[in-house]
C-alpha positions, 0 to 999 in steps of 0.5 A: 500500500505504501508503495502505491501511495509513493507512486501516486505522489511521484506521478503528481510531482511529475505532472506538476513539473510538466504543467509548470514547464508548459506555463513557463514556456507559454509565458516566455512565448507571450513575452517574446511576441510582446517584445517583437510587437514593441520593436515593430511599433517603434520602427522609424518612418521617413517622410519628405520634409516638403511632403511632396507626395501628400503624406506618403511615408517610407521605411528607409531613408532613400531620398524623396523621388520628387524633390530629391531631398533627404527624408526625415523621421516623421514626427507625431506632430509637425505643428508644435515647435520646441522653441522659436528656433526650430523649423517645422518638418514641412517648411521650405526653410529646411532647404539648404540651397543658397540664393543671390538677391537683386542686391547681389547678397547671398541668402538661404530661405530660412533667413526669411523666417518670421515673415509671410511669404508670397512667392512666384516663379518668373523669368525677366525676358518673358513677354507673355505670362510673366508680365501679368504674373508680376502685375498680379503680385503688385496688385496683391501688394497694394491690397495688403497693408499689414506688416511682416509680408515679403514678396519673393520672385524666383527666376526660372532662368538663372543663367540669364537673370543675374542679380544685375538683371533682376535689379534692373527689372525690379526698378523698372517694375517699381518693385525695388523696395524692402518688401520685394525680393528677387532670387537667382539660384543654380539650375538644380536649386531652381528645379528643386524649388519648383517641385516644392511649389508644384510649378512646372516649367520647360525651356521651349527655345533659347529665350522662352519657357512654358511654365505654370502660373501659380502664386504661393503663400507661406506662413511665417514658419515657411509652410505652404498655406495657400495657392492662387493659379491663373492670370488676372484672377480674383485675388480677394481670397489670396489677399485675405489669407495673407492678412490672416497669416500676418496678424 
């Protein structure tokens, strides 16, 4: 009888150990799955700082296929700044290109931070659309009576539109005051910037370009806020947006 009870006790001990082992293995499996999920959830996601593809993200930093800029780690929020010197991820101030002004000064776009920017791309030898675009810009400028607004005209023909040519053009068109800035960049920088503004242009002859007619409005942090497309269109909405941003 004693031997029988001993066998029962031994069997119970073995069963207990088996159950305990299975429990430990199951718990370890859950722990590993949890770790795996945690790693997966913290995987870095990359996005173009200019958001050229409207929110498209990548798992590798292979560069934006549109504007060719390096991708950045996507933040949870791009609207909250840690301090006044931080640049939002969707801001044009992330561009590192250098430009010559009509006064032959070298600047980067981030030096325009703190002002509402009204921007257009033109070329000074244009005899068709550009004079009307310039007139539209001047008309907008006359309607906006608030401070901290800068009107920027970027040349799509940088090989011809030197600072000297831009200066003469500014004087001729009565745009040679502090709120007007003309920019000449390299061919590559101009192309990169046109992609940011969604402005399409193409040289169709040694002297002529076909191009989009778009006026873009950026807030004081350099983030695109509004665009006006067309020539001689009603600009009341654009003027309203500029005034709203400048307050």
